[in-house]
mmCIF file as Biopython writes it, N, C-alpha, C and O atoms, coordinates in Angstrom:
data_model
#
loop_
_atom_site.group_PDB
_atom_site.id
_atom_site.type_symbol
_atom_site.label_atom_id
_atom_site.label_alt_id
_atom_site.label_comp_id
_atom_site.label_asym_id
_atom_site.label_entity_id
_atom_site.label_seq_id
_atom_site.pdbx_PDB_ins_code
_atom_site.Cartn_x
_atom_site.Cartn_y
_atom_site.Cartn_z
_atom_site.occupancy
_atom_site.B_iso_or_equiv
_atom_site.auth_seq_id
_atom_site.auth_asym_id
_atom_site.pdbx_PDB_model_num
ATOM 1   N N  . MET A ? 1  ? -0.273  -105.332 -91.939 1.0 0.0 1  A 1 
ATOM 2   C CA . MET A ? 1  ? -0.334  -105.509 -90.513 1.0 0.0 1  A 1 
ATOM 3   C C  . MET A ? 1  ? 0.085   -104.217 -89.787 1.0 0.0 1  A 1 
ATOM 4   O O  . MET A ? 1  ? -0.533  -103.813 -88.802 1.0 0.0 1  A 1 
ATOM 5   N N  . LEU A ? 2  ? 1.123   -103.598 -90.288 1.0 0.0 2  A 1 
ATOM 6   C CA . LEU A ? 2  ? 1.579   -102.352 -89.678 1.0 0.0 2  A 1 
ATOM 7   C C  . LEU A ? 2  ? 0.526   -101.261 -89.839 1.0 0.0 2  A 1 
ATOM 8   O O  . LEU A ? 2  ? 0.316   -100.442 -88.944 1.0 0.0 2  A 1 
ATOM 9   N N  . ARG A ? 3  ? -0.125  -101.267 -90.989 1.0 0.0 3  A 1 
ATOM 10  C CA . ARG A ? 3  ? -1.185  -100.281 -91.225 1.0 0.0 3  A 1 
ATOM 11  C C  . ARG A ? 3  ? -2.341  -100.482 -90.253 1.0 0.0 3  A 1 
ATOM 12  O O  . ARG A ? 3  ? -2.914  -99.503  -89.776 1.0 0.0 3  A 1 
ATOM 13  N N  . THR A ? 4  ? -2.693  -101.717 -89.950 1.0 0.0 4  A 1 
ATOM 14  C CA . THR A ? 4  ? -3.766  -102.015 -89.005 1.0 0.0 4  A 1 
ATOM 15  C C  . THR A ? 4  ? -3.408  -101.526 -87.600 1.0 0.0 4  A 1 
ATOM 16  O O  . THR A ? 4  ? -4.250  -100.957 -86.907 1.0 0.0 4  A 1 
ATOM 17  N N  . ILE A ? 5  ? -2.178  -101.745 -87.187 1.0 0.0 5  A 1 
ATOM 18  C CA . ILE A ? 5  ? -1.740  -101.307 -85.865 1.0 0.0 5  A 1 
ATOM 19  C C  . ILE A ? 5  ? -1.811  -99.782  -85.760 1.0 0.0 5  A 1 
ATOM 20  O O  . ILE A ? 5  ? -2.284  -99.248  -84.757 1.0 0.0 5  A 1 
ATOM 21  N N  . PHE A ? 6  ? -1.337  -99.076  -86.809 1.0 0.0 6  A 1 
ATOM 22  C CA . PHE A ? 6  ? -1.397  -97.618  -86.801 1.0 0.0 6  A 1 
ATOM 23  C C  . PHE A ? 6  ? -2.848  -97.115  -86.835 1.0 0.0 6  A 1 
ATOM 24  O O  . PHE A ? 6  ? -3.166  -96.101  -86.213 1.0 0.0 6  A 1 
ATOM 25  N N  . SER A ? 7  ? -3.715  -97.812  -87.552 1.0 0.0 7  A 1 
ATOM 26  C CA . SER A ? 7  ? -5.128  -97.419  -87.614 1.0 0.0 7  A 1 
ATOM 27  C C  . SER A ? 7  ? -5.794  -97.559  -86.249 1.0 0.0 7  A 1 
ATOM 28  O O  . SER A ? 7  ? -6.543  -96.681  -85.823 1.0 0.0 7  A 1 
ATOM 29  N N  . ILE A ? 8  ? -5.516  -98.665  -85.571 1.0 0.0 8  A 1 
ATOM 30  C CA . ILE A ? 8  ? -6.088  -98.870  -84.240 1.0 0.0 8  A 1 
ATOM 31  C C  . ILE A ? 8  ? -5.554  -97.820  -83.274 1.0 0.0 8  A 1 
ATOM 32  O O  . ILE A ? 8  ? -6.313  -97.289  -82.464 1.0 0.0 8  A 1 
ATOM 33  N N  . GLY A ? 9  ? -4.284  -97.516  -83.344 1.0 0.0 9  A 1 
ATOM 34  C CA . GLY A ? 9  ? -3.680  -96.501  -82.479 1.0 0.0 9  A 1 
ATOM 35  C C  . GLY A ? 9  ? -4.282  -95.119  -82.744 1.0 0.0 9  A 1 
ATOM 36  O O  . GLY A ? 9  ? -4.598  -94.383  -81.810 1.0 0.0 9  A 1 
ATOM 37  N N  . ALA A ? 10 ? -4.438  -94.773  -84.028 1.0 0.0 10 A 1 
ATOM 38  C CA . ALA A ? 10 ? -5.019  -93.476  -84.375 1.0 0.0 10 A 1 
ATOM 39  C C  . ALA A ? 10 ? -6.471  -93.392  -83.905 1.0 0.0 10 A 1 
ATOM 40  O O  . ALA A ? 10 ? -6.898  -92.359  -83.389 1.0 0.0 10 A 1 
ATOM 41  N N  . LEU A ? 11 ? -7.217  -94.457  -84.078 1.0 0.0 11 A 1 
ATOM 42  C CA . LEU A ? 11 ? -8.604  -94.481  -83.622 1.0 0.0 11 A 1 
ATOM 43  C C  . LEU A ? 11 ? -8.690  -94.353  -82.096 1.0 0.0 11 A 1 
ATOM 44  O O  . LEU A ? 11 ? -9.581  -93.679  -81.579 1.0 0.0 11 A 1 
ATOM 45  N N  . ALA A ? 12 ? -7.771  -94.997  -81.383 1.0 0.0 12 A 1 
ATOM 46  C CA . ALA A ? 12 ? -7.759  -94.899  -79.920 1.0 0.0 12 A 1 
ATOM 47  C C  . ALA A ? 12 ? -7.445  -93.469  -79.485 1.0 0.0 12 A 1 
ATOM 48  O O  . ALA A ? 12 ? -8.066  -92.960  -78.552 1.0 0.0 12 A 1 
ATOM 49  N N  . ILE A ? 13 ? -6.504  -92.823  -80.139 1.0 0.0 13 A 1 
ATOM 50  C CA . ILE A ? 13 ? -6.145  -91.447  -79.796 1.0 0.0 13 A 1 
ATOM 51  C C  . ILE A ? 13 ? -7.316  -90.507  -80.084 1.0 0.0 13 A 1 
ATOM 52  O O  . ILE A ? 13 ? -7.618  -89.633  -79.272 1.0 0.0 13 A 1 
ATOM 53  N N  . VAL A ? 14 ? -7.973  -90.678  -81.223 1.0 0.0 14 A 1 
ATOM 54  C CA . VAL A ? 14 ? -9.132  -89.852  -81.553 1.0 0.0 14 A 1 
ATOM 55  C C  . VAL A ? 14 ? -10.248 -90.081  -80.525 1.0 0.0 14 A 1 
ATOM 56  O O  . VAL A ? 14 ? -10.915 -89.129  -80.119 1.0 0.0 14 A 1 
ATOM 57  N N  . GLY A ? 15 ? -10.456 -91.326  -80.104 1.0 0.0 15 A 1 
ATOM 58  C CA . GLY A ? 15 ? -11.469 -91.639  -79.106 1.0 0.0 15 A 1 
ATOM 59  C C  . GLY A ? 15 ? -11.159 -90.998  -77.756 1.0 0.0 15 A 1 
ATOM 60  O O  . GLY A ? 15 ? -12.060 -90.483  -77.094 1.0 0.0 15 A 1 
ATOM 61  N N  . ILE A ? 16 ? -9.895  -91.028  -77.345 1.0 0.0 16 A 1 
ATOM 62  C CA . ILE A ? 16 ? -9.502  -90.414  -76.077 1.0 0.0 16 A 1 
ATOM 63  C C  . ILE A ? 16 ? -9.711  -88.912  -76.131 1.0 0.0 16 A 1 
ATOM 64  O O  . ILE A ? 16 ? -10.200 -88.320  -75.169 1.0 0.0 16 A 1 
ATOM 65  N N  . ILE A ? 17 ? -9.347  -88.290  -77.240 1.0 0.0 17 A 1 
ATOM 66  C CA . ILE A ? 17 ? -9.546  -86.841  -77.394 1.0 0.0 17 A 1 
ATOM 67  C C  . ILE A ? 17 ? -11.036 -86.512  -77.373 1.0 0.0 17 A 1 
ATOM 68  O O  . ILE A ? 17 ? -11.441 -85.539  -76.738 1.0 0.0 17 A 1 
ATOM 69  N N  . ALA A ? 18 ? -11.850 -87.303  -78.052 1.0 0.0 18 A 1 
ATOM 70  C CA . ALA A ? 18 ? -13.295 -87.065  -78.079 1.0 0.0 18 A 1 
ATOM 71  C C  . ALA A ? 18 ? -13.899 -87.214  -76.680 1.0 0.0 18 A 1 
ATOM 72  O O  . ALA A ? 18 ? -14.725 -86.394  -76.279 1.0 0.0 18 A 1 
ATOM 73  N N  . LEU A ? 19 ? -13.501 -88.243  -75.936 1.0 0.0 19 A 1 
ATOM 74  C CA . LEU A ? 19 ? -14.019 -88.424  -74.577 1.0 0.0 19 A 1 
ATOM 75  C C  . LEU A ? 19 ? -13.602 -87.277  -73.665 1.0 0.0 19 A 1 
ATOM 76  O O  . LEU A ? 19 ? -14.394 -86.801  -72.851 1.0 0.0 19 A 1 
ATOM 77  N N  . LYS A ? 20 ? -12.351 -86.836  -73.807 1.0 0.0 20 A 1 
ATOM 78  C CA . LYS A ? 20 ? -11.882 -85.724  -72.990 1.0 0.0 20 A 1 
ATOM 79  C C  . LYS A ? 20 ? -12.679 -84.458  -73.300 1.0 0.0 20 A 1 
ATOM 80  O O  . LYS A ? 20 ? -13.014 -83.697  -72.393 1.0 0.0 20 A 1 
ATOM 81  N N  . PHE A ? 21 ? -12.977 -84.235  -74.561 1.0 0.0 21 A 1 
ATOM 82  C CA . PHE A ? 21 ? -13.761 -83.064  -74.971 1.0 0.0 21 A 1 
ATOM 83  C C  . PHE A ? 21 ? -15.185 -83.146  -74.436 1.0 0.0 21 A 1 
ATOM 84  O O  . PHE A ? 21 ? -15.699 -82.176  -73.879 1.0 0.0 21 A 1 
ATOM 85  N N  . ILE A ? 22 ? -15.818 -84.297  -74.604 1.0 0.0 22 A 1 
ATOM 86  C CA . ILE A ? 22 ? -17.210 -84.469  -74.174 1.0 0.0 22 A 1 
ATOM 87  C C  . ILE A ? 22 ? -17.325 -84.337  -72.660 1.0 0.0 22 A 1 
ATOM 88  O O  . ILE A ? 22 ? -18.197 -83.620  -72.169 1.0 0.0 22 A 1 
ATOM 89  N N  . PHE A ? 23 ? -16.452 -85.023  -71.908 1.0 0.0 23 A 1 
ATOM 90  C CA . PHE A ? 23 ? -16.529 -84.946  -70.453 1.0 0.0 23 A 1 
ATOM 91  C C  . PHE A ? 23 ? -16.098 -83.578  -69.949 1.0 0.0 23 A 1 
ATOM 92  O O  . PHE A ? 23 ? -16.519 -83.167  -68.867 1.0 0.0 23 A 1 
ATOM 93  N N  . GLY A ? 24 ? -15.282 -82.872  -70.692 1.0 0.0 24 A 1 
ATOM 94  C CA . GLY A ? 24 ? -14.920 -81.511  -70.320 1.0 0.0 24 A 1 
ATOM 95  C C  . GLY A ? 24 ? -16.126 -80.593  -70.388 1.0 0.0 24 A 1 
ATOM 96  O O  . GLY A ? 24 ? -16.328 -79.764  -69.501 1.0 0.0 24 A 1 
ATOM 97  N N  . ILE A ? 25 ? -16.928 -80.733  -71.434 1.0 0.0 25 A 1 
ATOM 98  C CA . ILE A ? 25 ? -18.142 -79.922  -71.574 1.0 0.0 25 A 1 
ATOM 99  C C  . ILE A ? 25 ? -19.149 -80.293  -70.492 1.0 0.0 25 A 1 
ATOM 100 O O  . ILE A ? 25 ? -19.691 -79.412  -69.825 1.0 0.0 25 A 1 
ATOM 101 N N  . PHE A ? 26 ? -19.405 -81.585  -70.310 1.0 0.0 26 A 1 
ATOM 102 C CA . PHE A ? 26 ? -20.389 -82.017  -69.319 1.0 0.0 26 A 1 
ATOM 103 C C  . PHE A ? 26 ? -19.905 -81.747  -67.903 1.0 0.0 26 A 1 
ATOM 104 O O  . PHE A ? 26 ? -20.717 -81.525  -67.006 1.0 0.0 26 A 1 
ATOM 105 N N  . GLY A ? 27 ? -18.601 -81.761  -67.691 1.0 0.0 27 A 1 
ATOM 106 C CA . GLY A ? 27 ? -18.060 -81.453  -66.371 1.0 0.0 27 A 1 
ATOM 107 C C  . GLY A ? 27 ? -18.394 -80.027  -65.970 1.0 0.0 27 A 1 
ATOM 108 O O  . GLY A ? 27 ? -18.747 -79.769  -64.820 1.0 0.0 27 A 1 
ATOM 109 N N  . GLY A ? 28 ? -18.285 -79.100  -66.913 1.0 0.0 28 A 1 
ATOM 110 C CA . GLY A ? 28 ? -18.644 -77.712  -66.637 1.0 0.0 28 A 1 
ATOM 111 C C  . GLY A ? 28 ? -20.119 -77.563  -66.354 1.0 0.0 28 A 1 
ATOM 112 O O  . GLY A ? 28 ? -20.507 -76.809  -65.461 1.0 0.0 28 A 1 
ATOM 113 N N  . LEU A ? 29 ? -20.952 -78.274  -67.106 1.0 0.0 29 A 1 
ATOM 114 C CA . LEU A ? 29 ? -22.401 -78.215  -66.871 1.0 0.0 29 A 1 
ATOM 115 C C  . LEU A ? 29 ? -22.773 -78.798  -65.515 1.0 0.0 29 A 1 
ATOM 116 O O  . LEU A ? 29 ? -23.649 -78.275  -64.827 1.0 0.0 29 A 1 
ATOM 117 N N  . VAL A ? 30 ? -22.110 -79.877  -65.137 1.0 0.0 30 A 1 
ATOM 118 C CA . VAL A ? 30 ? -22.374 -80.478  -63.828 1.0 0.0 30 A 1 
ATOM 119 C C  . VAL A ? 30 ? -21.960 -79.514  -62.723 1.0 0.0 30 A 1 
ATOM 120 O O  . VAL A ? 30 ? -22.659 -79.392  -61.718 1.0 0.0 30 A 1 
ATOM 121 N N  . GLY A ? 31 ? -20.838 -78.832  -62.894 1.0 0.0 31 A 1 
ATOM 122 C CA . GLY A ? 31 ? -20.401 -77.851  -61.909 1.0 0.0 31 A 1 
ATOM 123 C C  . GLY A ? 31 ? -21.384 -76.711  -61.760 1.0 0.0 31 A 1 
ATOM 124 O O  . GLY A ? 31 ? -21.700 -76.308  -60.641 1.0 0.0 31 A 1 
ATOM 125 N N  . ILE A ? 32 ? -21.875 -76.185  -62.873 1.0 0.0 32 A 1 
ATOM 126 C CA . ILE A ? 32 ? -22.862 -75.102  -62.831 1.0 0.0 32 A 1 
ATOM 127 C C  . ILE A ? 32 ? -24.151 -75.585  -62.167 1.0 0.0 32 A 1 
ATOM 128 O O  . ILE A ? 32 ? -24.725 -74.872  -61.344 1.0 0.0 32 A 1 
ATOM 129 N N  . LEU A ? 33 ? -24.606 -76.783  -62.515 1.0 0.0 33 A 1 
ATOM 130 C CA . LEU A ? 33 ? -25.820 -77.338  -61.915 1.0 0.0 33 A 1 
ATOM 131 C C  . LEU A ? 33 ? -25.658 -77.513  -60.403 1.0 0.0 33 A 1 
ATOM 132 O O  . LEU A ? 33 ? -26.582 -77.228  -59.642 1.0 0.0 33 A 1 
ATOM 133 N N  . PHE A ? 34 ? -24.485 -77.981  -59.971 1.0 0.0 34 A 1 
ATOM 134 C CA . PHE A ? 34 ? -24.237 -78.178  -58.548 1.0 0.0 34 A 1 
ATOM 135 C C  . PHE A ? 34 ? -24.286 -76.859  -57.798 1.0 0.0 34 A 1 
ATOM 136 O O  . PHE A ? 34 ? -24.866 -76.780  -56.716 1.0 0.0 34 A 1 
ATOM 137 N N  . VAL A ? 35 ? -23.681 -75.821  -58.365 1.0 0.0 35 A 1 
ATOM 138 C CA . VAL A ? 35 ? -23.692 -74.501  -57.717 1.0 0.0 35 A 1 
ATOM 139 C C  . VAL A ? 35 ? -25.118 -73.977  -57.618 1.0 0.0 35 A 1 
ATOM 140 O O  . VAL A ? 35 ? -25.510 -73.449  -56.577 1.0 0.0 35 A 1 
ATOM 141 N N  . LEU A ? 36 ? -25.898 -74.114  -58.686 1.0 0.0 36 A 1 
ATOM 142 C CA . LEU A ? 36 ? -27.284 -73.646  -58.656 1.0 0.0 36 A 1 
ATOM 143 C C  . LEU A ? 36 ? -28.120 -74.411  -57.633 1.0 0.0 36 A 1 
ATOM 144 O O  . LEU A ? 36 ? -28.899 -73.809  -56.895 1.0 0.0 36 A 1 
ATOM 145 N N  . LEU A ? 37 ? -27.964 -75.726  -57.585 1.0 0.0 37 A 1 
ATOM 146 C CA . LEU A ? 37 ? -28.713 -76.524  -56.623 1.0 0.0 37 A 1 
ATOM 147 C C  . LEU A ? 37 ? -28.315 -76.180  -55.187 1.0 0.0 37 A 1 
ATOM 148 O O  . LEU A ? 37 ? -29.159 -76.175  -54.291 1.0 0.0 37 A 1 
ATOM 149 N N  . LEU A ? 38 ? -27.042 -75.897  -54.971 1.0 0.0 38 A 1 
ATOM 150 C CA . LEU A ? 38 ? -26.579 -75.516  -53.639 1.0 0.0 38 A 1 
ATOM 151 C C  . LEU A ? 38 ? -27.193 -74.183  -53.214 1.0 0.0 38 A 1 
ATOM 152 O O  . LEU A ? 38 ? -27.615 -74.027  -52.068 1.0 0.0 38 A 1 
ATOM 153 N N  . LYS A ? 39 ? -27.241 -73.226  -54.138 1.0 0.0 39 A 1 
ATOM 154 C CA . LYS A ? 39 ? -27.851 -71.933  -53.820 1.0 0.0 39 A 1 
ATOM 155 C C  . LYS A ? 39 ? -29.344 -72.081  -53.546 1.0 0.0 39 A 1 
ATOM 156 O O  . LYS A ? 39 ? -29.868 -71.458  -52.623 1.0 0.0 39 A 1 
ATOM 157 N N  . ILE A ? 40 ? -30.027 -72.893  -54.333 1.0 0.0 40 A 1 
ATOM 158 C CA . ILE A ? 40 ? -31.459 -73.121  -54.122 1.0 0.0 40 A 1 
ATOM 159 C C  . ILE A ? 40 ? -31.687 -73.788  -52.769 1.0 0.0 40 A 1 
ATOM 160 O O  . ILE A ? 40 ? -32.634 -73.440  -52.064 1.0 0.0 40 A 1 
ATOM 161 N N  . ALA A ? 41 ? -30.832 -74.743  -52.397 1.0 0.0 41 A 1 
ATOM 162 C CA . ALA A ? 41 ? -30.990 -75.422  -51.109 1.0 0.0 41 A 1 
ATOM 163 C C  . ALA A ? 41 ? -30.773 -74.455  -49.950 1.0 0.0 41 A 1 
ATOM 164 O O  . ALA A ? 41 ? -31.487 -74.516  -48.949 1.0 0.0 41 A 1 
ATOM 165 N N  . ILE A ? 42 ? -29.803 -73.570  -50.079 1.0 0.0 42 A 1 
ATOM 166 C CA . ILE A ? 42 ? -29.552 -72.601  -49.003 1.0 0.0 42 A 1 
ATOM 167 C C  . ILE A ? 42 ? -30.720 -71.636  -48.875 1.0 0.0 42 A 1 
ATOM 168 O O  . ILE A ? 42 ? -31.160 -71.345  -47.763 1.0 0.0 42 A 1 
ATOM 169 N N  . ILE A ? 43 ? -31.224 -71.139  -49.987 1.0 0.0 43 A 1 
ATOM 170 C CA . ILE A ? 43 ? -32.367 -70.217  -49.952 1.0 0.0 43 A 1 
ATOM 171 C C  . ILE A ? 43 ? -33.602 -70.915  -49.379 1.0 0.0 43 A 1 
ATOM 172 O O  . ILE A ? 43 ? -34.326 -70.325  -48.576 1.0 0.0 43 A 1 
ATOM 173 N N  . GLY A ? 44 ? -33.848 -72.155  -49.780 1.0 0.0 44 A 1 
ATOM 174 C CA . GLY A ? 44 ? -34.978 -72.917  -49.251 1.0 0.0 44 A 1 
ATOM 175 C C  . GLY A ? 44 ? -34.857 -73.150  -47.754 1.0 0.0 44 A 1 
ATOM 176 O O  . GLY A ? 44 ? -35.848 -73.068  -47.028 1.0 0.0 44 A 1 
ATOM 177 N N  . ALA A ? 45 ? -33.642 -73.442  -47.287 1.0 0.0 45 A 1 
ATOM 178 C CA . ALA A ? 45 ? -33.439 -73.649  -45.853 1.0 0.0 45 A 1 
ATOM 179 C C  . ALA A ? 45 ? -33.693 -72.357  -45.079 1.0 0.0 45 A 1 
ATOM 180 O O  . ALA A ? 45 ? -34.275 -72.387  -43.995 1.0 0.0 45 A 1 
ATOM 181 N N  . LEU A ? 46 ? -33.264 -71.233  -45.626 1.0 0.0 46 A 1 
ATOM 182 C CA . LEU A ? 46 ? -33.501 -69.955  -44.958 1.0 0.0 46 A 1 
ATOM 183 C C  . LEU A ? 46 ? -34.996 -69.628  -44.900 1.0 0.0 46 A 1 
ATOM 184 O O  . LEU A ? 46 ? -35.496 -69.158  -43.878 1.0 0.0 46 A 1 
ATOM 185 N N  . ILE A ? 47 ? -35.699 -69.880  -46.003 1.0 0.0 47 A 1 
ATOM 186 C CA . ILE A ? 47 ? -37.146 -69.636  -46.021 1.0 0.0 47 A 1 
ATOM 187 C C  . ILE A ? 47 ? -37.850 -70.545  -45.010 1.0 0.0 47 A 1 
ATOM 188 O O  . ILE A ? 47 ? -38.745 -70.106  -44.287 1.0 0.0 47 A 1 
ATOM 189 N N  . TYR A ? 48 ? -37.441 -71.807  -44.967 1.0 0.0 48 A 1 
ATOM 190 C CA . TYR A ? 48 ? -38.047 -72.743  -44.008 1.0 0.0 48 A 1 
ATOM 191 C C  . TYR A ? 48 ? -37.766 -72.299  -42.570 1.0 0.0 48 A 1 
ATOM 192 O O  . TYR A ? 48 ? -38.638 -72.408  -41.708 1.0 0.0 48 A 1 
ATOM 193 N N  . LEU A ? 49 ? -36.558 -71.801  -42.307 1.0 0.0 49 A 1 
ATOM 194 C CA . LEU A ? 49 ? -36.216 -71.329  -40.970 1.0 0.0 49 A 1 
ATOM 195 C C  . LEU A ? 49 ? -37.098 -70.157  -40.555 1.0 0.0 49 A 1 
ATOM 196 O O  . LEU A ? 49 ? -37.565 -70.093  -39.418 1.0 0.0 49 A 1 
ATOM 197 N N  . VAL A ? 50 ? -37.322 -69.229  -41.488 1.0 0.0 50 A 1 
ATOM 198 C CA . VAL A ? 50 ? -38.187 -68.087  -41.193 1.0 0.0 50 A 1 
ATOM 199 C C  . VAL A ? 50 ? -39.615 -68.558  -40.943 1.0 0.0 50 A 1 
ATOM 200 O O  . VAL A ? 50 ? -40.262 -68.097  -40.003 1.0 0.0 50 A 1 
ATOM 201 N N  . VAL A ? 51 ? -40.110 -69.468  -41.771 1.0 0.0 51 A 1 
ATOM 202 C CA . VAL A ? 51 ? -41.474 -69.981  -41.585 1.0 0.0 51 A 1 
ATOM 203 C C  . VAL A ? 51 ? -41.578 -70.715  -40.255 1.0 0.0 51 A 1 
ATOM 204 O O  . VAL A ? 51 ? -42.593 -70.617  -39.565 1.0 0.0 51 A 1 
ATOM 205 N N  . ARG A ? 52 ? -40.535 -71.446  -39.896 1.0 0.0 52 A 1 
ATOM 206 C CA . ARG A ? 52 ? -40.553 -72.191  -38.634 1.0 0.0 52 A 1 
ATOM 207 C C  . ARG A ? 52 ? -40.581 -71.258  -37.427 1.0 0.0 52 A 1 
ATOM 208 O O  . ARG A ? 52 ? -41.217 -71.564  -36.419 1.0 0.0 52 A 1 
ATOM 209 N N  . ILE A ? 53 ? -39.898 -70.125  -37.528 1.0 0.0 53 A 1 
ATOM 210 C CA . ILE A ? 53 ? -39.892 -69.167  -36.425 1.0 0.0 53 A 1 
ATOM 211 C C  . ILE A ? 53 ? -41.217 -68.415  -36.363 1.0 0.0 53 A 1 
ATOM 212 O O  . ILE A ? 53 ? -41.786 -68.239  -35.285 1.0 0.0 53 A 1 
ATOM 213 N N  . VAL A ? 54 ? -41.708 -67.971  -37.522 1.0 0.0 54 A 1 
ATOM 214 C CA . VAL A ? 54 ? -42.918 -67.149  -37.565 1.0 0.0 54 A 1 
ATOM 215 C C  . VAL A ? 54 ? -44.172 -67.985  -37.327 1.0 0.0 54 A 1 
ATOM 216 O O  . VAL A ? 54 ? -45.058 -67.573  -36.577 1.0 0.0 54 A 1 
ATOM 217 N N  . SER A ? 55 ? -44.253 -69.149  -37.956 1.0 0.0 55 A 1 
ATOM 218 C CA . SER A ? 55 ? -45.471 -69.956  -37.860 1.0 0.0 55 A 1 
ATOM 219 C C  . SER A ? 55 ? -45.107 -71.445  -37.747 1.0 0.0 55 A 1 
ATOM 220 O O  . SER A ? 55 ? -45.004 -72.136  -38.761 1.0 0.0 55 A 1 
ATOM 221 N N  . PRO A ? 56 ? -44.917 -71.927  -36.543 1.0 0.0 56 A 1 
ATOM 222 C CA . PRO A ? 56 ? -44.532 -73.336  -36.361 1.0 0.0 56 A 1 
ATOM 223 C C  . PRO A ? 56 ? -45.555 -74.329  -36.913 1.0 0.0 56 A 1 
ATOM 224 O O  . PRO A ? 56 ? -45.188 -75.410  -37.372 1.0 0.0 56 A 1 
ATOM 225 N N  . ASP A ? 57 ? -46.834 -73.964  -36.868 1.0 0.0 57 A 1 
ATOM 226 C CA . ASP A ? 57 ? -47.868 -74.862  -37.382 1.0 0.0 57 A 1 
ATOM 227 C C  . ASP A ? 57 ? -47.729 -75.055  -38.895 1.0 0.0 57 A 1 
ATOM 228 O O  . ASP A ? 57 ? -47.878 -76.166  -39.406 1.0 0.0 57 A 1 
ATOM 229 N N  . THR A ? 58 ? -47.444 -73.971  -39.595 1.0 0.0 58 A 1 
ATOM 230 C CA . THR A ? 58 ? -47.231 -74.074  -41.046 1.0 0.0 58 A 1 
ATOM 231 C C  . THR A ? 58 ? -45.998 -74.922  -41.353 1.0 0.0 58 A 1 
ATOM 232 O O  . THR A ? 58 ? -46.011 -75.719  -42.290 1.0 0.0 58 A 1 
ATOM 233 N N  . ALA A ? 59 ? -44.939 -74.753  -40.570 1.0 0.0 59 A 1 
ATOM 234 C CA . ALA A ? 59 ? -43.732 -75.555  -40.763 1.0 0.0 59 A 1 
ATOM 235 C C  . ALA A ? 59 ? -44.023 -77.033  -40.534 1.0 0.0 59 A 1 
ATOM 236 O O  . ALA A ? 59 ? -43.514 -77.890  -41.257 1.0 0.0 59 A 1 
ATOM 237 N N  . ARG A ? 60 ? -44.845 -77.330  -39.525 1.0 0.0 60 A 1 
ATOM 238 C CA . ARG A ? 60 ? -45.214 -78.730  -39.260 1.0 0.0 60 A 1 
ATOM 239 C C  . ARG A ? 60 ? -45.986 -79.316  -40.437 1.0 0.0 60 A 1 
ATOM 240 O O  . ARG A ? 60 ? -45.747 -80.455  -40.839 1.0 0.0 60 A 1 
ATOM 241 N N  . ARG A ? 61 ? -46.924 -78.524  -40.991 1.0 0.0 61 A 1 
ATOM 242 C CA . ARG A ? 61 ? -47.692 -79.007  -42.153 1.0 0.0 61 A 1 
ATOM 243 C C  . ARG A ? 61 ? -46.790 -79.206  -43.367 1.0 0.0 61 A 1 
ATOM 244 O O  . ARG A ? 61 ? -46.990 -80.153  -44.128 1.0 0.0 61 A 1 
ATOM 245 N N  . LEU A ? 62 ? -45.814 -78.343  -43.561 1.0 0.0 62 A 1 
ATOM 246 C CA . LEU A ? 62 ? -44.862 -78.530  -44.669 1.0 0.0 62 A 1 
ATOM 247 C C  . LEU A ? 62 ? -44.059 -79.807  -44.493 1.0 0.0 62 A 1 
ATOM 248 O O  . LEU A ? 62 ? -43.869 -80.565  -45.445 1.0 0.0 62 A 1 
ATOM 249 N N  . ARG A ? 63 ? -43.583 -80.048  -43.260 1.0 0.0 63 A 1 
ATOM 250 C CA . ARG A ? 63 ? -42.830 -81.288  -42.987 1.0 0.0 63 A 1 
ATOM 251 C C  . ARG A ? 63 ? -43.679 -82.510  -43.273 1.0 0.0 63 A 1 
ATOM 252 O O  . ARG A ? 63 ? -43.205 -83.473  -43.877 1.0 0.0 63 A 1 
ATOM 253 N N  . GLU A ? 64 ? -44.943 -82.477  -42.839 1.0 0.0 64 A 1 
ATOM 254 C CA . GLU A ? 64 ? -45.829 -83.626  -43.072 1.0 0.0 64 A 1 
ATOM 255 C C  . GLU A ? 64 ? -46.111 -83.818  -44.568 1.0 0.0 64 A 1 
ATOM 256 O O  . GLU A ? 64 ? -46.215 -84.945  -45.052 1.0 0.0 64 A 1 
ATOM 257 N N  . LYS A ? 65 ? -46.231 -82.720  -45.275 1.0 0.0 65 A 1 
ATOM 258 C CA . LYS A ? 65 ? -46.528 -82.799  -46.717 1.0 0.0 65 A 1 
ATOM 259 C C  . LYS A ? 65 ? -45.361 -83.434  -47.483 1.0 0.0 65 A 1 
ATOM 260 O O  . LYS A ? 65 ? -45.579 -84.267  -48.363 1.0 0.0 65 A 1 
ATOM 261 N N  . PHE A ? 66 ? -44.128 -83.045  -47.154 1.0 0.0 66 A 1 
ATOM 262 C CA . PHE A ? 66 ? -42.988 -83.531  -47.915 1.0 0.0 66 A 1 
ATOM 263 C C  . PHE A ? 66 ? -42.409 -84.833  -47.378 1.0 0.0 66 A 1 
ATOM 264 O O  . PHE A ? 66 ? -41.732 -85.553  -48.113 1.0 0.0 66 A 1 
ATOM 265 N N  . ASN A ? 67 ? -42.658 -85.148  -46.120 1.0 0.0 67 A 1 
ATOM 266 C CA . ASN A ? 67 ? -42.137 -86.392  -45.552 1.0 0.0 67 A 1 
ATOM 267 C C  . ASN A ? 67 ? -43.152 -87.534  -45.589 1.0 0.0 67 A 1 
ATOM 268 O O  . ASN A ? 67 ? -42.813 -88.675  -45.275 1.0 0.0 67 A 1 
ATOM 269 N N  . GLY A ? 68 ? -44.368 -87.240  -45.963 1.0 0.0 68 A 1 
ATOM 270 C CA . GLY A ? 68 ? -45.347 -88.306  -46.125 1.0 0.0 68 A 1 
ATOM 271 C C  . GLY A ? 68 ? -46.258 -88.437  -45.024 1.0 0.0 68 A 1 
ATOM 272 O O  . GLY A ? 68 ? -47.132 -89.304  -45.045 1.0 0.0 68 A 1 
#
């Protein structure tokens, strides 16, 4: 019985360490992805702003294309 309790405890500790390791790796990837998406969104907004100033008709067609 004591061996079973220690086995369950050891398995729980190994599981917690494994989850911490896995989420640590994926957490970094999610952070990198978020930064990249934020930069892409800012660049896209700047390009859209320039298109809207230079050619309002083209900006209207882009809005209609992406908004349905």
